[in-house]
C-alpha positions as CSV (number, residue, x, y, z in Angstrom):
1,M,11.9,-20.4,-18.6
2,K,15.5,-20.3,-18.7
3,T,16.8,-17.0,-17.2
4,Q,19.6,-15.2,-19.1
5,F,22.0,-12.8,-17.8
6,L,24.4,-10.7,-19.6
7,N,28.0,-10.4,-17.8
8,R,27.7,-6.6,-17.2
9,F,24.0,-7.2,-15.6
10,A,25.4,-9.9,-13.2
11,F,28.3,-7.7,-12.3
12,V,26.3,-4.6,-11.5
13,R,23.8,-6.7,-9.4
14,R,26.6,-8.3,-7.5
15,A,28.1,-4.8,-6.6
16,I,24.6,-3.5,-5.5
17,A,24.2,-6.6,-3.3
18,A,27.7,-6.5,-1.7
19,G,27.3,-2.7,-1.3
20,F,24.4,-2.8,0.7
21,A,25.9,-5.8,2.6
22,M,28.7,-3.6,3.8
23,T,26.4,-0.9,5.1
24,A,24.3,-3.3,6.8
25,L,27.1,-4.1,9.2
26,A,26.3,-1.0,11.3
27,A,22.4,-1.6,11.2
28,G,22.4,-5.3,12.2
29,L,20.2,-6.3,9.4
30,G,22.2,-9.6,9.3
31,S,25.8,-9.2,10.6
32,C,28.5,-10.0,8.1
33,D,31.8,-11.7,9.0
34,Q,33.6,-9.0,10.8
35,N,36.7,-10.2,9.1
36,F,35.5,-10.0,5.7
37,T,37.7,-7.6,3.4
38,A,37.5,-7.1,-0.4
39,P,40.2,-5.2,-2.6
40,D,37.3,-2.7,-3.6
41,P,34.3,-3.0,-1.2
42,N,32.4,-0.8,-3.9
43,S,32.7,-3.1,-6.7
44,P,33.4,-6.7,-5.3
45,S,33.8,-9.5,-7.9
46,P,32.3,-13.0,-7.4
47,E,35.7,-14.1,-6.0
48,T,36.3,-11.5,-3.4
49,A,32.6,-11.0,-2.2
50,G,31.8,-13.2,0.6
51,L,28.6,-15.3,0.9
52,Q,27.1,-13.7,3.9
53,S,27.9,-10.0,2.5
54,L,26.0,-11.1,-0.5
55,V,23.1,-12.7,1.5
56,T,23.0,-9.5,3.8
57,G,23.2,-7.1,0.7
58,T,20.2,-9.0,-1.0
59,I,18.1,-8.8,2.1
60,A,18.7,-5.2,2.5
61,N,17.8,-4.4,-1.2
62,F,14.9,-6.6,-0.7
63,R,13.2,-4.2,1.7
64,Y,11.8,-1.9,-1.3
65,T,8.1,-1.3,-0.2
66,E,7.5,2.0,-1.7
67,I,5.4,0.2,-4.4
68,N,2.8,-0.2,-1.7
69,E,2.3,3.7,-1.7
70,F,1.9,3.7,-5.4
71,I,-0.6,0.8,-5.8
72,G,-2.4,1.8,-2.4
73,I,-3.3,5.1,-4.2
74,A,-4.4,3.0,-7.2
75,G,-6.4,0.8,-5.0
76,R,-8.0,3.7,-3.2
77,E,-6.6,2.6,0.2
78,M,-4.7,5.8,1.0
79,Y,-3.6,9.3,-0.6
80,T,-0.3,11.0,-0.4
81,S,0.1,14.5,0.3
82,A,3.4,15.1,-1.7
83,A,4.2,18.8,-2.5
84,D,7.8,17.8,-3.5
85,D,6.4,15.7,-6.1
86,P,2.6,15.7,-7.1
87,R,3.0,12.9,-9.5
88,I,3.2,10.3,-6.5
89,L,-0.6,11.1,-6.1
90,Q,-1.5,12.4,-9.6
91,Q,-0.4,9.2,-11.5
92,P,-1.5,6.4,-9.6
93,I,-5.1,8.2,-8.8
94,G,-5.6,8.6,-12.6
95,Q,-5.7,12.4,-12.6
96,N,-2.6,12.1,-15.0
97,Q,-1.7,9.4,-17.2
98,L,0.9,6.7,-15.5
99,D,4.1,7.9,-17.3
100,N,6.1,4.8,-18.4
101,T,9.2,6.8,-18.5
102,A,8.9,8.2,-14.9
103,F,10.0,7.0,-11.5
104,V,6.5,5.7,-10.5
105,V,6.6,3.0,-13.1
106,N,10.4,2.5,-13.4
107,V,11.6,2.6,-10.0
108,P,9.6,-0.1,-8.6
109,W,10.3,-2.3,-11.8
110,N,14.1,-1.9,-11.6
111,Q,14.2,-2.3,-7.8
112,M,12.5,-5.7,-7.7
113,Y,14.5,-6.8,-10.7
114,Y,17.7,-5.9,-8.9
115,T,16.7,-8.3,-6.1
116,I,15.6,-11.0,-8.7
117,A,19.2,-10.5,-10.2
118,N,21.0,-10.7,-6.7
119,C,18.9,-14.0,-6.0
120,R,20.4,-15.3,-9.1
121,N,23.7,-14.3,-8.2
122,L,23.3,-16.2,-4.9
123,V,22.5,-19.4,-7.0
124,D,25.6,-18.8,-9.0
125,F,27.7,-18.6,-5.8
126,G,26.7,-22.2,-4.8
127,P,29.4,-24.0,-6.5
128,K,32.0,-22.3,-4.1
129,L,30.3,-24.0,-1.0
130,P,31.9,-27.0,0.2
131,N,29.0,-29.6,0.4
132,A,25.7,-30.3,-1.6
133,Q,23.5,-29.2,1.6
134,Q,24.9,-25.9,1.8
135,R,24.4,-25.4,-1.8
136,A,20.8,-26.4,-1.5
137,G,20.3,-24.2,1.3
138,L,21.4,-21.2,-0.6
139,E,19.5,-22.3,-3.8
140,G,16.2,-22.8,-1.6
141,F,16.4,-19.3,0.1
142,A,17.4,-17.4,-3.1
143,K,14.8,-18.9,-5.0
144,T,12.2,-18.1,-2.7
145,I,13.0,-14.5,-2.5
146,Q,13.2,-14.5,-6.3
147,A,9.7,-16.0,-6.7
148,H,8.2,-13.5,-4.1
149,E,9.6,-10.6,-6.4
150,L,8.3,-12.1,-9.4
151,M,4.8,-12.5,-7.7
152,R,4.8,-8.8,-6.7
153,L,5.7,-7.8,-10.2
154,S,3.2,-10.0,-11.7
155,G,0.3,-8.6,-9.6
156,I,1.3,-4.8,-10.2
157,W,1.7,-5.3,-13.9
158,Y,-1.1,-7.6,-14.4
159,D,-2.5,-7.7,-17.8
160,E,0.7,-5.8,-19.3
161,G,2.8,-8.9,-18.3
162,I,6.3,-9.1,-17.1
163,K,9.6,-10.6,-18.1
164,I,10.8,-13.7,-16.7
165,E,13.9,-13.9,-19.0
166,Y,15.3,-10.7,-17.3
167,R,18.3,-9.5,-19.1
168,L,19.6,-5.9,-20.3
169,D,18.4,-6.0,-23.9
170,R,14.9,-5.3,-24.8
171,K,14.2,-8.5,-26.6
172,A,13.3,-10.6,-23.7
173,P,9.5,-11.2,-23.9
174,F,6.7,-10.0,-22.0
175,V,4.7,-12.9,-20.6
176,T,1.0,-13.0,-19.6
177,H,-0.1,-12.8,-15.9
178,Q,-1.2,-16.4,-15.7
179,Q,2.2,-17.6,-17.4
180,S,4.1,-15.5,-14.9
181,L,2.3,-17.2,-11.8
182,T,3.1,-20.5,-13.6
183,E,6.8,-19.5,-13.3
184,V,6.4,-18.2,-9.8
185,A,5.0,-21.8,-8.7
186,R,7.7,-23.5,-10.4
187,I,10.5,-21.5,-8.9
188,L,8.8,-22.0,-5.4
189,D,8.6,-25.6,-5.9
190,E,12.1,-25.9,-6.8
191,A,13.2,-24.1,-3.8
192,N,11.1,-26.3,-1.5
193,T,12.9,-29.3,-2.9
194,A,16.2,-27.7,-2.4
195,L,15.5,-26.7,1.2
196,A,14.4,-30.3,1.8
197,Q,18.0,-31.4,0.9
198,A,19.8,-28.6,2.9
199,G,20.4,-30.1,6.3
200,N,19.6,-28.6,9.5
201,T,21.3,-25.0,9.2
202,F,22.0,-22.6,6.5
203,A,25.6,-21.7,5.5
204,F,24.6,-18.0,6.2
205,R,22.7,-15.9,8.8
206,L,19.2,-14.1,7.8
207,G,19.0,-11.6,10.4
208,A,16.1,-10.5,12.7
209,G,13.5,-10.2,10.3
210,F,13.5,-13.9,9.7
211,A,13.7,-14.9,13.4
212,G,12.0,-18.4,13.9
213,Y,12.5,-19.1,10.1
214,D,16.1,-19.2,9.8
215,T,16.7,-22.7,9.4
216,P,16.0,-24.7,6.2
217,A,13.0,-26.6,7.7
218,Q,11.5,-23.4,9.2
219,F,12.1,-21.3,6.0
220,A,10.5,-24.1,4.0
221,R,7.2,-23.2,5.9
222,V,7.8,-19.5,4.5
223,N,8.2,-21.1,1.0
224,R,4.9,-22.9,1.3
225,A,3.0,-19.8,2.7
226,L,4.1,-18.0,-0.5
227,R,3.2,-20.9,-2.8
228,A,-0.2,-20.7,-1.1
229,R,-0.6,-17.0,-2.2
230,C,0.5,-17.9,-5.6
231,A,-2.0,-20.7,-5.8
232,A,-4.7,-18.4,-4.8
233,Y,-4.0,-16.1,-7.3
234,Q,-4.1,-18.8,-9.8
235,G,-7.5,-19.7,-8.6
236,D,-6.0,-23.2,-7.7
237,Y,-7.7,-23.6,-4.3
238,A,-6.8,-27.1,-3.9
239,A,-3.0,-26.4,-4.4
240,C,-3.6,-23.5,-2.0
241,L,-4.8,-25.7,0.7
242,T,-2.1,-28.3,0.2
243,A,0.5,-25.6,0.5
244,L,-1.0,-24.1,3.6
245,G,-1.0,-27.3,5.3
246,A,2.9,-27.2,5.2
247,S,3.3,-23.5,6.0
248,F,3.4,-21.8,9.2
249,L,-0.3,-21.3,9.5
250,R,-1.4,-21.1,13.2
251,E,-5.1,-21.4,14.3
252,G,-4.9,-18.8,16.9
253,N,-7.0,-15.5,17.6
254,T,-4.4,-13.2,19.3
255,A,-2.6,-10.4,17.9
256,A,0.5,-12.1,18.6
257,D,-0.9,-14.9,16.2
258,M,-1.7,-12.5,13.4
259,A,1.7,-11.0,13.5
260,L,3.6,-14.5,13.1
261,G,5.9,-14.5,10.0
262,I,8.9,-12.9,8.4
263,N,9.5,-9.1,8.2
264,H,11.5,-6.5,6.6
265,V,13.5,-4.8,9.4
266,Y,14.8,-1.0,9.7
267,S,17.5,1.0,11.4
268,T,18.0,4.6,11.6
269,Q,21.7,4.2,12.1
270,P,24.1,5.8,9.7
271,G,25.1,2.4,8.3
272,D,21.7,1.3,7.1
273,V,21.7,2.4,3.6
274,P,18.1,1.9,2.2
275,P,17.4,0.4,-1.2
276,R,17.7,2.1,-4.3
277,G,14.7,4.3,-5.1
278,R,14.1,5.6,-1.6
279,G,16.1,8.8,-2.0
280,G,18.6,8.2,0.9
281,I,16.1,8.0,3.6
282,G,16.9,5.3,6.2
283,G,14.4,3.5,8.7
284,N,10.9,2.7,7.9
285,P,9.9,4.5,4.7
286,F,6.3,5.1,6.0
287,F,6.8,6.1,9.4
288,Q,5.2,9.6,10.3
289,N,5.0,11.7,13.4
290,L,1.5,12.4,14.3
291,A,2.6,15.6,15.8
292,A,4.3,16.9,13.0
293,P,3.1,20.2,11.4
294,S,2.5,18.5,8.1
295,L,1.8,14.9,7.2
296,R,2.3,12.8,4.2
297,W,0.0,9.8,4.2
298,W,-3.9,9.7,4.8
299,V,-6.3,7.0,4.8
300,Q,-9.1,7.1,1.8
301,R,-12.1,8.5,3.7
302,N,-14.3,5.5,3.2
303,F,-12.0,3.4,5.2
304,L,-13.8,4.5,8.3
305,S,-17.2,4.9,6.9
306,D,-17.3,1.5,5.2
307,N,-16.5,-0.3,8.6
308,P,-19.5,-0.5,11.0
309,D,-17.1,-1.6,13.8
310,S,-14.8,1.4,13.2
311,L,-15.1,2.4,17.1
312,V,-13.8,-1.2,18.0
313,D,-12.0,-2.5,15.3
314,L,-8.4,-2.5,15.7
315,R,-7.5,-2.7,12.1
316,I,-8.6,0.8,12.2
317,L,-7.6,2.0,15.5
318,N,-4.0,0.8,15.1
319,K,-3.6,1.8,11.6
320,C,-4.9,5.4,11.6
321,A,-5.4,8.2,14.0
322,I,-6.4,11.7,14.5
323,P,-3.1,13.8,14.1
324,S,-2.2,16.0,17.0
325,V,-1.3,19.3,14.9
326,V,-3.0,19.0,11.4
327,R,-6.6,20.0,10.9
328,V,-9.1,17.1,10.1
329,P,-10.5,16.6,7.9
330,A,-7.4,17.4,5.7
331,S,-7.1,18.6,2.5
332,I,-4.5,16.2,0.7
333,G,-1.9,18.3,-0.3
334,S,-2.0,19.0,-4.1
335,G,-5.0,16.8,-4.4
336,A,-7.8,19.5,-4.5
337,G,-11.1,17.8,-3.9
338,L,-9.7,15.2,-1.6
339,S,-10.1,14.9,2.1
340,S,-9.3,12.4,4.9
341,P,-10.7,11.9,8.5
342,R,-7.3,10.1,9.6
343,A,-3.7,10.0,9.1
344,I,-2.0,6.7,8.6
345,N,-0.3,5.4,11.8
346,L,0.6,1.9,10.6
347,Y,4.3,2.1,11.6
348,P,4.4,3.9,14.8
349,T,8.2,4.2,15.1
350,Q,11.3,4.6,12.6
351,N,12.3,1.1,13.4
352,S,8.7,-0.6,13.0
353,P,9.0,-3.8,10.8
354,T,7.0,-4.2,7.5
355,S,5.4,-7.7,6.8
356,I,6.5,-10.0,4.0
357,I,4.1,-12.6,4.9
358,R,2.3,-13.3,8.1
359,N,-0.3,-15.5,9.7
360,E,-3.2,-13.1,9.2
361,E,-3.0,-13.5,5.5
362,L,-2.6,-17.2,5.7
363,L,-5.8,-17.5,7.7
364,L,-7.6,-15.3,5.2
365,L,-6.2,-17.3,2.1
366,R,-7.5,-20.4,3.8
367,A,-10.9,-18.9,4.1
368,E,-10.8,-18.0,0.5
369,A,-9.8,-21.4,-0.6
370,R,-12.4,-22.9,1.9
371,M,-15.2,-20.7,0.4
372,L,-14.4,-20.8,-3.2
373,G,-12.7,-24.1,-3.8
374,A,-14.4,-26.9,-5.6
375,T,-16.0,-28.3,-2.4
376,P,-16.8,-25.4,-0.3
377,D,-16.3,-25.4,3.4
378,L,-18.2,-22.4,4.6
379,A,-18.3,-23.3,8.2
380,G,-14.4,-23.6,8.0
381,A,-14.0,-20.1,6.2
382,L,-16.2,-18.6,8.8
383,A,-14.1,-20.0,11.7
384,D,-11.0,-18.4,10.0
385,I,-12.3,-15.1,9.5
386,N,-13.6,-15.0,12.9
387,R,-10.3,-15.7,14.2
388,V,-9.0,-12.8,12.4
389,R,-11.8,-10.4,13.5
390,T,-11.3,-11.8,17.2
391,A,-7.8,-10.7,17.1
392,S,-8.9,-7.3,16.0
393,N,-11.5,-7.0,18.5
394,A,-14.2,-7.1,15.9
395,P,-17.4,-8.9,16.6
396,A,-17.8,-12.4,15.2
397,L,-19.8,-13.2,12.1
398,T,-22.6,-15.6,11.9
399,T,-22.2,-16.2,8.1
400,V,-19.7,-15.5,5.1
401,G,-22.5,-14.9,2.8
402,A,-25.4,-16.6,1.1
403,D,-23.8,-17.0,-2.3
404,R,-20.4,-16.7,-4.1
405,N,-20.7,-13.0,-4.8
406,A,-21.5,-12.1,-1.1
407,Q,-18.5,-14.5,-0.1
408,I,-16.2,-12.7,-2.4
409,S,-17.4,-9.2,-1.0
410,R,-16.8,-10.5,2.6
411,L,-13.3,-11.9,1.7
412,L,-12.5,-8.4,0.1
413,Y,-13.7,-6.5,3.3
414,E,-11.7,-8.5,5.5
415,R,-8.5,-8.4,3.5
416,R,-9.2,-4.7,3.0
417,Y,-8.7,-4.2,6.6
418,S,-6.3,-6.9,7.7
419,L,-3.8,-6.1,4.9
420,F,-4.3,-2.5,4.6
421,F,-1.4,-0.5,2.8
422,E,0.5,-3.6,2.1
423,G,0.1,-3.7,-1.9
424,F,-2.9,-6.0,-1.9
425,R,-6.3,-4.2,-2.4
426,W,-6.0,-3.3,-6.1
427,V,-4.5,-6.8,-6.8
428,D,-7.5,-8.3,-5.0
429,H,-10.1,-6.4,-6.9
430,K,-8.6,-6.8,-10.3
431,R,-8.5,-10.8,-9.8
432,F,-12.0,-10.9,-8.6
433,N,-13.0,-8.5,-11.4
434,R,-14.3,-5.9,-8.6
435,L,-12.2,-2.8,-9.7
436,A,-15.3,-0.9,-10.5
437,E,-16.4,-1.0,-6.8
438,L,-13.4,1.3,-5.9
439,P,-14.3,4.8,-5.2
440,V,-13.5,7.5,-7.8
441,E,-13.9,10.7,-5.7
442,R,-13.4,13.4,-8.5
443,P,-14.2,13.6,-12.2
444,I,-10.5,14.4,-13.1
445,D,-9.5,10.8,-11.7
446,R,-9.8,7.0,-13.0
447,L,-9.2,3.7,-12.2
448,Y,-6.4,1.7,-13.8
449,T,-7.8,-1.6,-15.0
450,A,-4.9,-3.3,-16.8
451,G,-2.0,-2.9,-14.6
452,W,1.2,-0.6,-14.6
453,P,2.4,0.2,-18.1
454,K,5.4,-1.4,-19.6
455,P,8.5,0.6,-18.7
456,V,9.7,2.3,-21.9
457,N,13.3,0.9,-21.8
458,E,11.9,-2.5,-21.7
459,I,9.9,-2.3,-24.9
460,D,11.5,-3.7,-28.0
461,Q,10.8,-0.8,-30.5
């Protein structure tokens, strides 16, 4: 569907992108041209903003990952002890209704559409570039990131729908989950075609988080990895396997193999201004010091008890820990009646990266496609799952399950531990119609079964 922009919308997004780009200079997220100048660096126009500053600003703003906290609570992965704002726990857990006028709904929606608009502005910048290859490279990169954000929105809002005609007025229609995934697939395929026409190098730098995938040919493998994720969400397992064949999937079984991929990178330097919605806090947004007198993020208590290999599985040992000071089990802040055996320690430093997509997910996507496709390959699926389990020091399995229900249960189990706190569990249980299996620990809580509500400002009333 054709995207439409009002001039004011496009200009605001350009300003946002370039503003972040200027601050990212000090952080090294993707250094800009040191000779870049603009008459007004806070509101550069398309004529004054340099390409590198726009790309760097887009990447910096793209780092919004706080939705993983909200959807992680809804998916019963973790809980937040947030005395400063109890809504962070109360709304996603269902204690109080999700408020479509509040930040829990509106900030993620707005933030991801900021990035989408910035990507469209990058494509609009293309005619300024001197040759077709450079224009194709910019289009391929920008559309890949745009599709990633649409896919995230589609997974979180699910049955409520999202907008693929993003514009300021409220009349842009909401489309269904499947329609949005069709649009994601289309944009990714367009981007892949452009990347194939982009020559050997981009006309811009992508920064440390894209190391190893910063040429058009290398980045096309990222594009195909995202296309595989989209195809799995569509239930199109033949397309998933085809895309994985052109992705960066590696058949390894080490921790380094699992980490292969692209990441958001962070800095605590003063110049690294975080994306909107983070309240001015730099660095990795989910870092916490386990020696601190109070902690914010805790695993849902079944995370340990549901794993019979919890004493050896590095997906537990490396992602949560007994804190040094706070009593365990802990009362979860304002969440009376909730407790947890461990604090989250997924990101041990303020500069720890967060994954955008990596090989561990790709192996599990291939296992899913092999198990659930039209011609099941259970031996191949078992091999992929055991690669992941070997890398995490978990014992190898001898079967993926005797029937489809058992195989889906095995898949959800492995994805739960491999992709913990990365925004997947609620989506996974929703797409397999397994939300009823998520725990509800208190009578005052409930599960969300449709998705995030439509933001009030997006509804044509």
